[in-house]
N, C-alpha and C positions, 0 to 999 in steps of 0.2 A: 496955585503953587509955586514953590519954592525956584530958585536960579540952578542951573543944573551944577555952579562950583559947589553949591550950599547942600546939595543933596545926594551927590555921587560918594560914597562911601573910600576910602583908600583903596582899601582890598578890591575893588572894581575897576581900578585906573589902570590895571595893565593890561587887560585887553582893549580898552581903547586906544591907548598910546602905540599898541601894535598897530591898528588901523591907524592911527595917525599918522605912523611912520610910512605907514605902504602909502599914505595921500601924497606924503612930502616927496619919496621916489616915484608918484604917479605910476604906480604899479598896477595892473590889470587885476593883480591878487587881490587887490582890494574887496572886489567883490563879492569871491569866495567868502573872504575873510569876515565881510560885513553879515552875510548871509549866517555864517557859524555864531558870530558874537548877539547878532538880535536874537536868534533864535533860544541863546542864552541867557541873554538880559532878564535879570531880575528886578529890576527896581528901575524908577521914574530917571533919577539923573543918569545913569548911562545909557539907558534907550535913548533920551533926548539927546545925549553925547554924539550918540552913534547918529543919530539921523541929521546931525549938524556935520558931522564930516561927510555923510552920505551925499547930502547937497553942494557941499565945496567939490567931490568927487566929480558931481554933475557938471557943474559951472568951468572945472579944470577940463572937462572932454576927455576924460581918462577912460580908455576902451574896453569892451567885456561887459556894459552895462546893460541896458534897459534890451529884454528879449519879448515883452507884451507890456502892452497899455492898458490901464483899466481907467476907465471914466468914472469917477465916484463923486455923488453928492451926499453931501451930510447937511442934519437940519434935525432942528432939537429944542425942547425947552432948558438949555443950557447955555453957557460960553463953550464953543467948539475949540478954541486954543487954551492949551495946546494940545488936546487930544486929537487933533487931526495929524499931526508930526507925527505921533506914537502909531496912528493908523497906516499912515503913509508910510511908515519905515516896517511894520510886519507885516504889510501887504504885499513890499517889496523883497521881503526875504523867502516867500514862498517860491520863488523860483527854484528850478534845480538846474540850472547853469550860469545865469547871469542875474537879472534885477528885474523884478516887475514894475517900471513904472506908474505913478498914480498922477493921473490930472483930476484936479481936485476944484470943487465948489462948495460954500459953506453959506450956508445959511444965517440970519440975524438972529440974536438971541431971541430965545420963545416965540419966535414966529413962525412955527413950522406947519403949524394949523392953516394961515394964509398963504403960504407959498404952497401948498399942497393941493388946497382949494382953488386958486386963482389960475386957470389956464394959461394966464400971458405971463405967469411967473417966470423968473431967470432958471429957475429950478429947471423946464422943460425945455427952454431954448439951448441950457448946457449939453443936452442930450445924454444924461448918464447911463453907463451900463448898469451901475449899480447905485442904489439909494439906499442911506443908513439915516434911520429915523430914533432920533433917542428922546424920551419922552420922562419928564420931570416927575418925580414921586409926590411933588405937590399935587398932581393931577389926578393922582390915583388915592382918593380918601372917601370913607363912608361917612358922608355929613349927617346921617340920623343918629336917633339913639342906638346904644347897643344893644337895648333890650328891645329892638324891632322884631319882627318874626323873619326867623331863617328865609321864607320864600322870598320878603320884600328885599331884604341883604343881597340873596342871591341874583332876584332880577336887575338891582342894580350894577352889581360886580359884573353881570353879561352884558349889561348896556353900555358899560365902560370899555370891555374888551370890544366889543363890537364898533364903537367908535372909532377907537383906534386903527382895529383892519380893515374900516371903511376909507380911513385914510389910504392906508396902505393900498387898497385897490383901485383908488382915484389915480396915487402916485404911480401906480403899474400903467393902469388902463393910458393915462394919456402920454407916460413915457417909454413903455416897454419894457422898462429896466426890471431887474430883480430887486426886491425890497427886503434890507434886511433891517429888523425892527429890535432892539433892548426891551426887554421885560423890566419890571419893578423891583428895586431893591429888597429886600426883605428887612421888616423894621426892628432895630436893634435895641429898642428902649424896653423896659423891664414894666413902664404903666400900661394897662392896669393889671398887672401881678399874673397871677396864676388865671384869672378871670379872661385873660387874653384868647385861652383856647376854647372858651365857654362860647363865644358867640363870634358869628362871622363878621361883625361890625368892627372887633378891633383891627389896627392897621395891620398885624400879624398875620392874621387869617384872611382878611379883606384883600391885601394886595397877593398873597398867594393862590387865592380865589380867581381874580382877575388873571394872572398869569398862568392858573390852569385853563382858563380857557381862551387864552389867546393861543396857547400849544395846540390846543385840541379844537379849534376851527380856523388855523392859519391855512389858506390852498398852498398848493406847491409852490409858487412864485415868492412866497411870503417866508424868509429865515429869520428865525430867534435868535437872536445873540441873548443866552439866557442869564443874565446879570444876577437874577435869584440864585440860581444854582454856582455862580461863580465867587458870589458872596458867601454862599453857606462852604464852600472848602476856604476861601480866603479869612473869613470873620467878617460878621455883618457889621460886627460896631465899626473895624477898621477900613471896612468899605467906602465911608463918606465921610467927608470932613466936614463939619456945620462950618468952620469958620472959612474956609476954602469955599462954600457956599453962600455964605453972606457977603464975603469981598469979594470974590471975581465970580461968582456965580458957575462953579465947578460942581457937576453932577457927581463925582467920583473923587475917591482920592488918589493923591498924588500916582502912588505904586499901585492902587485897585486899577485905574486907569490905564495902566502895563497888560493885565489882564485882560480887561475889556478889549483894548486895541488888537491883542495877540487873536482873541477870539474873532474879532471882525476878519481878521488876516486869515484865519482858518476857515471860516465861512466863506470868504471869497475865492479860494483855493479851492475848494469842494467844488466849486462852479466851473470849473477849469478842469479838474483832473478828478478820476475817480477813486475810490478806496480799494483797497488789496481785495484780492479772490481767494488767496490759499495761505495757510499756515503750516509752513512744514516743521516737523516736531523732532527733536532730538528725543532720547530714550532715557539713558542711564543717569540718574538726578537730575533729570527734567519732569519727566512724567511719574518717576519712583524715586525714592532714594536708593541709593546703592547700584550695584553692576549684576543686572540679571544672569550674566554668563559666570560670573564667580560665587554671587550671592545665592541664585536661584529662587524659588517662587517664596518660598520661605523666609527668605533673609532680606528682601526688598521691602522699602518703608513705602505702605502706600494704607489708607483707611484709618480709621478713629482711635487705633490703639494706643498711639504715640503722638506726640505734637507734630514730627517733622511727617509722618504719614498722615495726618490730617491736613498738613499744609498741602502737599502735593494732590490728596484728592480735592481741595478747593481749587485747586489749578487748573484741574482736569474738568471740575462743574465749570471754571469760566471759559475752558476752551468749548465744551458742548453749548453753552450758552452763544457763541459766535458760530458755531455749527448749525444751530437751530435758526438762525437768521439767513442764511446761505454762504457762510465762509466754507471753504473745501478744504479739508482736512488730508494732512500728508505725513509720511513718517521718512525720516532723513536718519539713519543711525550706522553708525561702526559697530555691528553687531552679526553674529550669526542669526540668518533668517528665524531658524526653527526656534532659538532662545528667545528672538525679540516678539515673536507673535502669541508664544505662552502666557503672559501676564492678560492680553487683550481676550484669550480664549476661555482662562481657566480660573483667573484670581477673583475672588470674590467682592473685594474690595475695589477692583478697576472701574472707573466711569464709564471711561472710552472703550467701545469694543471694536473688534476687528470689522465689522460693518460700516463703521462710522470713517476708517480711513478710505478714500478713494484711490490714494498710490501709496504703497509702501515698500521703500527702497531700504532693506536693511542688507549690508553686506561690510566689506574691507575694502571698496574704492571710496577715493577723496570723497568728500560730501560735497565739493562745488561739483564732482562729476554726479554724482546722483542727483542734485538739484537740477541739472541740466537736465537729466531725464525725466523728473517728475514734471519738469514744464514740456516735456516733450510727449508723454504720455496723456498729458491733461489738455494737449492743445491750447496752453496757453503760454504768454508772454512771460519771460523772468520775470520783467519789473511787475509784476502780478503776484510773486511768491514774497511771503515773511517768514524768515527762519529763525528759528528760536533753540536756545542752546545754552547750557550752564558754562561752557568750556569758552573761555577769551582766547584760546587759541585759534580754534576752528572757526569762530567768529571771524576773526582776523583773515585767515584762509579765503572764507567766502567773499569778504569785503576785496579781498585781493584779485579774484579768479572770476568772481560772478559778481561785479559792483553795480548790476543792476537791480539785485536783491535786496531787498531793505531785511535788518537783520536786529534781532533782541538779544542783548548779552543780560541773561537772567542773575548771575553772581550768585553769590555763595549761601544766600539765605531762603529756603523754600517759602517761608512766611510772606515773603514780598512779592512773589512769582506770579500771582492774579492780578494784582494791583498794576505790576509792571505793564502785564500785557493788555490790561483793560483801560490803563492810561495812554497807549503807546498813541493813541487816535489815527491809528492805521487801518481800523475796518471798520470806522464810521459812516454808515449809509445816509444819503439824503433822503431816502425812501427805501421801504420794504415792500416787494411786492411777492404775489403766491409764488412766481419761477424763481425767486429768492430763497423760497422756504423748503424748495423741492429741489435745490443745486444740486447737493449732497448724494440725493438718490438719483437725480440724473448722471453723474459721475459713475454710480455704481451703473446704472442701465449702459452706458456709453463701455463698461468694462466688458459686460456681456455680449454686447455688438461685436465688441473686437473679438470677441471668442468664438461667436459665430463664423465670423469674415473667415478667421482662420480653419475652421472646421467646413469650408465650402469648398465648392469644385471651381467656381468661377465666380467673376464680378455680378455678372448678370442675373445668376442663381442666386446669389446671395442679396442682391438689391431686391427681388422679387418674394424672399422670403420674408423681409422683414416686414413686409403689409402695410405699408406707407400710408397715410392720409392726412392732409394738409387743409389748413384752413387759412386762405388771403384774403384779409378784412382793410379796408379804408381805417385810417387812423380813428380811434374812438377816444372819448374822455378819459375811460377808465384805464387804457392801455397806456397813457402820457407819460406815468412814472418810468414804466419799464424801457419802452421807447427813446426817452430820453436819457435813461442810465445804459442802455446798449450804445448810443449815439458816441456818448462821451467815455466809453470803455474798450468801444471795437478798435482795435489797431492793426491786425494781420489782415482780415478780410474786409479790407475797407479801402473802398477806391478813391476816394478823396480826404477821407479823414477831417471831415469838418464837423465842427462841434456845435450842439445848440443846447440852450436851458431849454427846461419845461415848459417855460413861457412861451420860447421861441416855437415849439413843437406845438402846443396848445393852438397857435396862431395859424397853423398852417390846416387845421380841421375845416377852416371856414374859408380859408383862401381861394379865390378863383383861380388863380394863375400855377396851381400846384396840384397834382395829384399824389397821393403818398400811401402807403400802403405797409403792412405788416406781415408777417408770417409764421405760422405755427405748424408745425411736424410732430406727430404722433404714430409709433408703430407698435409692433407686438410686443416690445420689449416696456413700452412706457409712454409717457409726453415729456417730449422735448421742450415745451412751450415756446413760448416768443423767440423765434431765433432768427427772423431775419428783417430788415428795415429798408425800405425806398422810399427816396423822396423826388420827383421831376417836378421840374418847372417847365413850363409852356411858353414857349416864343415864337408866338405867330402859329406857323404850321411846322415848328420843331419842337420836339418834347428833349429836353435834357435832363440827362440823369445827373442830379445833384449831389445825392448819397445814395450809396448802396455798400451795404454791410451786412455780414453775417456771422452767426457764432461759430467756430471752428469746430464745434462739436458735432456738425452734423455736414462737414465736409466728404464729397465723394458721395453725395448720395442723391444726386440728378435735383437738389433743390434749387442751385443755380440757373439748369434751365427750367425750369418752371417759372422761376422771377423774370427771367426775359420774357416767357411766353407772357406773363403779365403786364410787361413794361410794354410788350408791342402792341397786346390788344387793348389796354387804355389810349394808347397815343392814337389808335387808329378812330378809337372812341371821341376823341376829343377832335378829330380831323388833321393830326398830322402826319407826313409825308415822311416825316425821317426821325430818328432817335440818334442824337449824339451821348457820346458816352467820353468822359472824360476820366483818366488815370493820373494821380498828382504822387509820385513815389516820395516815400519814407523810409525812414530806417527799418520799418516794421511790416510795410503792406507788401514785399517782395511777391507772395504767394499769388496775388491779384495782377501781378503786372501783363501776363497774356489772357486776361478774363474776358475782354470783350473780343479781340480775335476769335477766342475758342466758341465763344457764342455767336459768330458769326457776323461781326463786325468788322468793317474794312477801317484800317490806318488813314487819316488824311493830313494830319500834321504831328510832327514829335520835335520834340526840344528835351534838354535835359529836366527841365521842372514839370513838364505836360506831354501827355500823349491824349491825341485826340480821336476817337472812331466814329462814323457812322454807320446807322441801319437804316435801309429803306421797308419801310413800313410794308407798301405793295409786294413786295419779295420775299417776306419773311413767311417762312413755316415752320407753325409753333411745332417744338422740339417734344421728342417723345419719350417718356418717363415710365418709371415702374411707382408714380405717387398718385394716388388719387385724390384730386381736388373736390373736397367736401362745399367751399363755398369760394365764390371769388369776390374781389373788392368790389364795392359801390352796385354790387348784386341786390335789388330790391326785395329778390326772394330771400 
């Protein structure tokens, strides 16, 4: 790769110079400036310059930097320099308040198989949080004739995929780390011409087949850095530089290495924070062209009769695709409510229907206030919402008054709306569970429950009328993705806010020092799905509540009472004489500040950072509820 000075275009120097000036002044503003510049950097030279400035800021001890440290091990079939600089830079910029530092271990050139297979390798003594594996394309070839049978070629592709996945499994089992593995770049040479699509033995088809098997067969702790997809977007011929490979064994071209590093940073960030839950939509000139209050049903642009209308319909189809995998939809519009709902109910070209919208706020109040109402009605934090609008002034007002909410300004051209939304990367799931697919329906059911509560005479009668049934289950392999999802998403009803990866959750299934259970709740309105997670660590004759979280959708339904009943029951079965509960306050979990005392625990120690409560199991009497428990955890029956 070329030097920093040679490859940085003159037009890109301004941002770097701004950061350099902040460094010279030793200003803590350098960290947000670095984050913004890193996220916007488009080429290798600019990114490498920013990495250099970041290292100087660290050496200078400028405050406001590290708020998280990631231990990353990199190993692969190519030279890892200077890719590691780019990866450290993109991981750092994932922070929302400071900078994520990366403690790095790099393997030797093309020694990744030995480094992974050797149990005494430095890879394992480094104790990484994440292992990044970058196999070279030279190891993904079909060596037989292109005229071999497809069965033979498929078998070889599967073998190569399984060999790589097996290395990932060994690395994970020996280190406990999450594993990121890059798949193979697509072939960019014309040879063997159109025949490439007629045989699985061509590099074009064979690499695609190996990549497909890698993705379909990877367990939850293996995360694919999709070099094939990135190269398709970027240009396959531009993604690899043959001279750089022969001279310095660079797997990727300089600028494409930035794209790979950015994707690695994105994957690492996804291990530490969840995707957004709610898409809040403006209406006029966002879901349709025109203003419904002025133009009426016949005047708005939606559907296939003209290009703009078709673009708006395509945008709605993109929104529906997000809703179908669990994104909750809301409307936030300055409009008369009657006018606003009419297209949803009566326009034949509308893809979105009123039943698809979990919360509909159409009035003349500020959108910032309506977004707060949406969060309140859905029992979700403001930071779970993404707001979409075509009006830049409305976007700026929301940024100013509810900065927790992410925003997407769509701009003037509806042809770009669908791609803007789908390329925002705000709704990317690490996994998709059955509960995700039912989430929109569950929020509709929640609205029906709220109406039932409003019509009831008292809370006790209302709870009895719900006809609630619950299943409490020890952690099971099939529930691991949903449990991990809840652990990493739940902020409000969460006593300790401890996060765990899927691999760490999976390890609890066989841990002799823990008992852990999840809770499902259903009632006459429908199934709420998996709504609570509890992890308890056994320390001698004491049961310590490590994690207790619950979906806010089931608040005030007596579910916390049944959870305490189960914690105490299992503690007694394990021979524990007391249960210890910790409350660690955060900006978002104030609703559980008094949870333990409400459940009968006694305060034994309190500091601003931690409150400790105790419950004697011999004195505990199960709390009565209106919930019928159909199964309890670790029940052999």
